[in-house]
Backbone as a chain_set.jsonl record, in Angstrom:
{"seq": "MPLHLIVDNYGTHNHHKVQEWLEKHPRFTLHFTPTSSSWVNLVERWFRELTDKRIRRGVFHSVPDLVQAVNEFIDSWNAEPRPFVWTASVESILKKMDKCRDSLEDL", "coords": {"N": [[90.521, 115.542, 92.064], [90.149, 113.545, 95.144], [92.208, 113.723, 97.53], [93.648, 111.62, 99.716], [94.72, 112.164, 103.229], [97.599, 110.339, 105.279], [96.983, 110.584, 108.714], [98.784, 110.69, 111.907], [97.057, 110.692, 115.308], [97.245, 113.606, 116.796], [96.707, 116.367, 118.697], [96.842, 118.515, 116.949], [96.293, 117.727, 113.728], [93.045, 118.0, 115.107], [92.47, 120.746, 115.191], [91.292, 124.183, 114.961], [91.761, 125.756, 113.087], [92.847, 124.624, 111.659], [90.802, 122.393, 110.645], [88.842, 124.07, 109.667], [90.236, 124.396, 106.957], [90.116, 122.153, 105.794], [87.722, 122.447, 105.367], [87.18, 124.091, 103.252], [88.681, 123.488, 101.999], [87.883, 120.838, 99.874], [88.811, 119.012, 98.994], [89.762, 117.098, 100.118], [91.091, 115.044, 102.536], [91.269, 113.467, 105.603], [92.535, 111.116, 107.309], [92.664, 109.072, 110.556], [95.439, 107.567, 112.393], [94.862, 104.632, 114.666], [95.032, 104.94, 118.411], [97.957, 104.718, 119.948], [99.839, 103.529, 118.722], [101.862, 103.902, 116.799], [103.864, 102.21, 115.712], [102.725, 101.476, 112.403], [103.172, 103.65, 111.698], [106.669, 104.352, 109.584], [108.421, 106.447, 110.092], [108.18, 106.742, 113.154], [109.113, 104.501, 113.733], [111.91, 104.891, 112.947], [112.692, 107.242, 114.844], [112.214, 105.113, 116.893], [114.441, 103.368, 116.486], [117.18, 104.88, 116.288], [116.322, 105.733, 119.456], [116.925, 104.086, 120.958], [119.139, 103.184, 119.692], [120.997, 105.093, 120.061], [120.875, 107.409, 121.618], [119.581, 106.389, 123.851], [121.952, 104.81, 125.403], [123.314, 106.39, 125.677], [125.671, 108.79, 127.73], [125.359, 112.443, 128.22], [125.503, 114.982, 128.91], [125.207, 117.996, 128.101], [122.999, 119.723, 125.918], [123.838, 120.607, 123.345], [125.952, 118.39, 123.162], [124.308, 117.0, 123.032], [122.891, 116.884, 120.763], [125.06, 116.412, 119.131], [125.182, 114.101, 119.022], [123.328, 112.856, 117.713], [123.556, 113.94, 115.32], [126.072, 112.35, 114.358], [124.806, 110.109, 114.412], [123.19, 110.388, 112.407], [124.524, 110.761, 110.003], [125.667, 108.223, 110.517], [123.779, 106.767, 109.387], [122.979, 107.319, 107.405], [125.13, 106.82, 105.75], [124.543, 104.501, 105.304], [122.203, 103.887, 104.243], [119.293, 102.0, 105.144], [116.044, 100.447, 104.035], [112.928, 100.268, 106.31], [111.312, 97.369, 106.397], [108.195, 96.192, 105.804], [107.633, 93.053, 108.008], [105.216, 91.631, 109.227], [101.966, 90.372, 108.224], [99.63, 91.82, 106.369], [96.933, 90.535, 108.142], [97.904, 90.605, 110.898], [98.902, 92.808, 110.833], [96.189, 94.694, 110.721], [94.656, 92.849, 112.105], [96.285, 94.053, 114.63], [95.596, 96.544, 114.183], [92.788, 97.026, 114.954], [92.736, 95.597, 117.057], [93.644, 97.914, 118.519], [91.703, 99.472, 118.199], [90.062, 97.907, 119.467], [90.323, 98.493, 122.346], [89.849, 101.353, 123.289], [87.6, 102.003, 122.584], [86.766, 99.987, 124.477], [87.777, 102.189, 126.619]], "CA": [[90.476, 113.907, 92.126], [90.938, 113.398, 96.057], [93.196, 113.241, 98.208], [93.27, 111.237, 101.59], [96.037, 112.146, 104.04], [97.644, 109.212, 106.759], [98.012, 111.161, 109.444], [98.681, 110.459, 113.714], [96.05, 111.199, 116.138], [98.173, 114.489, 117.376], [96.387, 117.322, 118.252], [97.057, 119.942, 115.29], [95.331, 117.801, 113.382], [91.614, 118.587, 115.246], [92.557, 121.885, 115.644], [89.335, 124.178, 114.375], [92.365, 126.167, 111.885], [92.777, 122.588, 110.025], [89.296, 122.003, 110.105], [88.137, 125.042, 109.373], [90.911, 124.838, 106.393], [89.42, 120.953, 105.523], [86.013, 121.961, 104.92], [87.565, 125.344, 102.485], [89.313, 122.511, 100.914], [87.535, 119.37, 100.264], [89.422, 117.452, 97.829], [91.836, 116.552, 101.342], [90.23, 114.098, 103.359], [92.612, 112.769, 106.616], [92.063, 109.449, 107.909], [93.483, 109.418, 111.33], [95.231, 106.041, 112.968], [95.023, 104.635, 116.091], [96.312, 106.286, 119.264], [98.479, 103.262, 120.097], [100.471, 102.61, 117.061], [102.753, 104.252, 116.198], [104.507, 101.023, 114.972], [102.472, 101.9, 111.698], [104.233, 105.162, 111.297], [107.931, 104.008, 109.492], [108.912, 107.269, 111.002], [108.516, 106.54, 114.163], [110.201, 103.235, 113.319], [112.782, 104.957, 112.83], [112.729, 107.278, 115.705], [112.726, 104.7, 117.45], [115.718, 102.904, 116.39], [117.879, 106.095, 117.343], [116.558, 106.27, 120.874], [117.355, 102.605, 121.519], [120.53, 102.867, 119.631], [122.296, 105.757, 120.494], [119.645, 108.342, 123.358], [119.074, 105.738, 125.588], [122.969, 104.292, 125.052], [124.241, 107.795, 125.814], [125.573, 110.137, 128.537], [124.974, 113.83, 127.987], [126.75, 116.509, 130.03], [124.871, 119.16, 127.874], [122.05, 119.471, 125.081], [124.8, 120.363, 122.2], [126.283, 116.314, 123.625], [122.616, 114.974, 122.336], [122.819, 117.692, 119.415], [126.026, 116.128, 118.099], [125.229, 112.231, 119.317], [122.081, 112.756, 116.941], [123.873, 114.681, 114.106], [126.211, 111.599, 114.037], [123.872, 109.452, 114.549], [122.281, 110.508, 111.096], [125.662, 110.256, 109.745], [125.958, 107.639, 110.111], [122.833, 106.224, 108.951], [123.078, 107.811, 105.922], [125.863, 105.869, 104.755], [124.476, 102.772, 104.686], [121.123, 103.772, 104.252], [118.036, 100.732, 104.668], [114.846, 100.629, 104.611], [112.54, 99.213, 106.985], [110.625, 96.276, 106.392], [107.31, 95.559, 107.665], [107.616, 91.571, 108.103], [103.976, 91.422, 109.377], [101.067, 89.887, 107.16], [98.494, 92.45, 106.705], [96.006, 90.314, 108.092], [98.685, 90.868, 111.353], [98.285, 94.208, 111.167], [94.42, 94.701, 110.732], [94.21, 92.81, 113.608], [96.561, 95.019, 115.584], [94.816, 97.976, 114.657], [91.688, 95.995, 115.836], [92.793, 95.622, 118.875], [94.02, 99.151, 119.093], [90.375, 100.43, 117.875], [89.223, 98.009, 120.966], [90.826, 98.857, 123.715], [89.439, 102.2, 123.078], [86.31, 101.419, 123.44], [86.585, 99.684, 126.892], [87.823, 102.746, 127.919]], "C": [[91.359, 114.402, 93.816], [92.232, 113.14, 96.483], [93.306, 113.017, 99.779], [95.051, 111.028, 101.621], [96.362, 111.683, 105.16], [97.477, 110.012, 108.198], [97.505, 110.608, 111.632], [97.15, 111.591, 114.489], [96.602, 113.24, 117.215], [97.107, 116.03, 116.721], [95.733, 118.518, 117.639], [95.969, 119.72, 114.373], [93.432, 117.886, 113.777], [91.847, 119.477, 115.189], [91.861, 122.909, 114.961], [90.069, 124.942, 113.15], [92.032, 125.101, 110.795], [90.827, 122.331, 109.739], [88.469, 122.626, 109.059], [88.663, 125.219, 107.921], [90.374, 123.824, 105.578], [88.603, 121.562, 105.148], [86.101, 123.399, 103.435], [87.988, 123.635, 101.375], [89.0, 120.874, 100.274], [87.642, 118.129, 99.335], [90.378, 116.691, 98.915], [90.923, 116.174, 102.4], [91.074, 113.287, 104.482], [91.445, 111.355, 107.605], [93.799, 109.866, 109.191], [94.781, 108.045, 111.963], [95.548, 106.04, 114.189], [95.911, 104.916, 116.97], [96.753, 104.585, 119.495], [99.438, 102.857, 119.215], [100.977, 102.936, 115.924], [104.262, 103.669, 115.34], [103.493, 100.896, 113.251], [102.415, 103.123, 110.999], [105.679, 104.504, 110.804], [109.009, 105.227, 110.186], [109.21, 107.013, 111.739], [108.789, 106.049, 114.714], [111.851, 103.823, 113.8], [113.725, 105.845, 114.327], [112.971, 106.654, 117.172], [114.053, 103.794, 117.794], [116.724, 103.787, 116.923], [118.129, 106.285, 118.884], [117.047, 104.884, 121.65], [119.103, 102.654, 121.039], [121.871, 104.056, 119.785], [122.051, 106.676, 121.366], [120.879, 106.958, 124.341], [120.209, 104.846, 126.078], [123.86, 105.04, 126.22], [124.132, 108.386, 126.847], [125.641, 111.63, 128.031], [124.914, 114.478, 128.867], [125.736, 118.147, 129.02], [124.008, 118.858, 126.499], [123.651, 119.871, 123.512], [125.937, 119.092, 122.223], [125.392, 115.635, 122.834], [122.595, 116.188, 121.34], [123.779, 116.356, 118.659], [125.942, 114.712, 118.444], [123.857, 111.726, 118.103], [122.55, 112.62, 115.451], [124.579, 112.535, 114.028], [125.619, 109.74, 113.365], [122.916, 109.154, 113.021], [122.599, 110.022, 109.944], [125.984, 109.128, 108.957], [124.57, 105.901, 110.041], [122.635, 106.696, 107.738], [124.093, 107.127, 105.273], [125.754, 105.043, 104.784], [122.967, 102.934, 104.811], [120.081, 102.134, 103.85], [116.565, 101.226, 104.354], [113.808, 100.135, 105.312], [111.328, 98.844, 105.979], [110.233, 96.055, 106.831], [107.669, 93.647, 106.955], [106.289, 91.178, 108.434], [103.246, 91.3, 108.167], [100.013, 91.316, 107.756], [98.033, 92.521, 107.232], [96.561, 90.879, 109.234], [98.665, 92.25, 111.706], [97.307, 95.174, 111.475], [94.504, 93.968, 111.594], [94.732, 93.559, 114.425], [95.994, 96.114, 115.667], [93.254, 97.624, 115.167], [91.289, 95.919, 116.707], [93.024, 97.047, 119.94], [92.248, 99.516, 119.362], [89.887, 99.687, 119.89], [89.21, 98.694, 122.253], [90.442, 100.308, 123.832], [88.478, 102.644, 123.077], [85.832, 100.899, 124.556], [86.88, 100.635, 127.592], [86.713, 103.945, 128.603]], "O": [[92.384, 115.063, 93.982], [93.125, 112.498, 95.931], [93.147, 113.795, 100.719], [95.957, 110.482, 100.992], [95.832, 112.152, 106.168], [98.471, 109.667, 108.837], [96.473, 110.351, 112.25], [96.602, 112.663, 114.234], [96.035, 113.677, 118.216], [96.83, 116.531, 115.631], [94.688, 119.159, 117.744], [95.079, 120.51, 114.058], [92.614, 117.839, 112.858], [90.701, 119.735, 114.821], [91.69, 122.418, 113.845], [89.398, 124.98, 112.119], [91.391, 124.879, 109.767], [90.054, 122.17, 108.794], [87.788, 122.204, 108.124], [87.981, 126.005, 107.263], [90.024, 124.264, 104.483], [88.513, 121.213, 103.971], [85.106, 123.578, 102.734], [87.533, 123.087, 100.372], [89.819, 119.955, 100.262], [87.089, 117.064, 99.057], [91.356, 115.97, 98.716], [90.147, 116.914, 103.005], [91.602, 112.278, 104.015], [90.376, 111.029, 108.12], [94.922, 110.358, 109.08], [94.36, 107.243, 111.129], [96.193, 106.874, 114.824], [97.111, 105.117, 116.784], [96.083, 103.575, 119.278], [99.733, 101.667, 119.1], [100.829, 102.631, 114.741], [105.184, 104.215, 114.735], [103.725, 99.753, 112.857], [101.782, 103.48, 110.005], [106.128, 103.917, 111.788], [110.114, 104.983, 110.672], [110.424, 106.824, 111.819], [108.95, 106.269, 115.915], [112.646, 103.384, 114.631], [114.807, 105.497, 114.8], [113.522, 107.134, 118.162], [114.559, 103.559, 118.891], [117.178, 103.499, 118.03], [119.125, 106.656, 119.504], [117.467, 104.819, 122.806], [120.053, 102.301, 121.738], [123.094, 103.961, 119.682], [123.019, 106.935, 122.081], [121.946, 106.762, 124.922], [119.925, 104.088, 127.005], [124.618, 104.672, 127.118], [123.019, 108.694, 127.274], [126.337, 111.629, 127.015], [124.001, 114.395, 129.688], [125.785, 119.263, 129.537], [124.262, 117.793, 125.936], [124.197, 118.92, 122.953], [126.706, 118.938, 121.273], [125.379, 114.55, 122.253], [121.367, 116.272, 121.295], [123.329, 115.541, 117.852], [126.903, 114.077, 118.008], [123.552, 110.58, 117.771], [122.244, 111.762, 114.623], [123.817, 111.611, 113.743], [125.858, 108.86, 112.538], [122.254, 108.18, 112.664], [121.965, 109.358, 109.122], [126.313, 108.891, 107.795], [124.554, 104.731, 110.421], [121.811, 106.071, 107.07], [123.871, 106.825, 104.1], [126.655, 104.312, 104.373], [122.409, 102.09, 105.512], [120.086, 101.44, 102.833], [116.162, 102.382, 104.489], [113.587, 99.063, 104.751], [110.675, 99.516, 105.181], [110.515, 95.652, 107.96], [107.859, 93.256, 105.803], [106.028, 90.133, 107.838], [103.607, 91.89, 107.149], [99.737, 91.702, 108.892], [97.799, 93.646, 107.674], [96.061, 92.002, 109.296], [98.415, 92.693, 112.827], [97.409, 96.161, 112.203], [94.362, 94.749, 112.534], [93.92, 94.012, 115.231], [95.788, 96.736, 116.709], [92.8, 98.426, 115.983], [90.185, 96.028, 117.239], [92.831, 97.294, 121.13], [91.71, 99.751, 120.444], [89.599, 100.279, 120.93], [88.346, 99.248, 122.933], [90.894, 100.639, 124.928], [88.301, 103.761, 123.563], [84.907, 101.17, 125.322], [86.642, 100.636, 128.8], [86.871, 104.345, 129.756]]}, "num_chains": 1, "name": "protein.A"}
């Protein structure tokens, strides 16, 4: 049974060792999200939340201060977890993806 993996365009996915592994395991097929489309990945959306609501507003005098702030945010988030829900329609998301793809072709 084939397994399709959706991954970002990070360079490690194209590393020759990864490509060699994929050749030996044809069951796995990688599909890459377009560049500049982190909004498609909901994990990236969570990191934006962390950045906007805690890191950007903070002053950190040391790495341990930053780590503590991140851990406090995670604890607060986990106390009342809530899923991210796309409110956009499939059609509007696909249009944005096409626009990203078109932008790349213009480069």
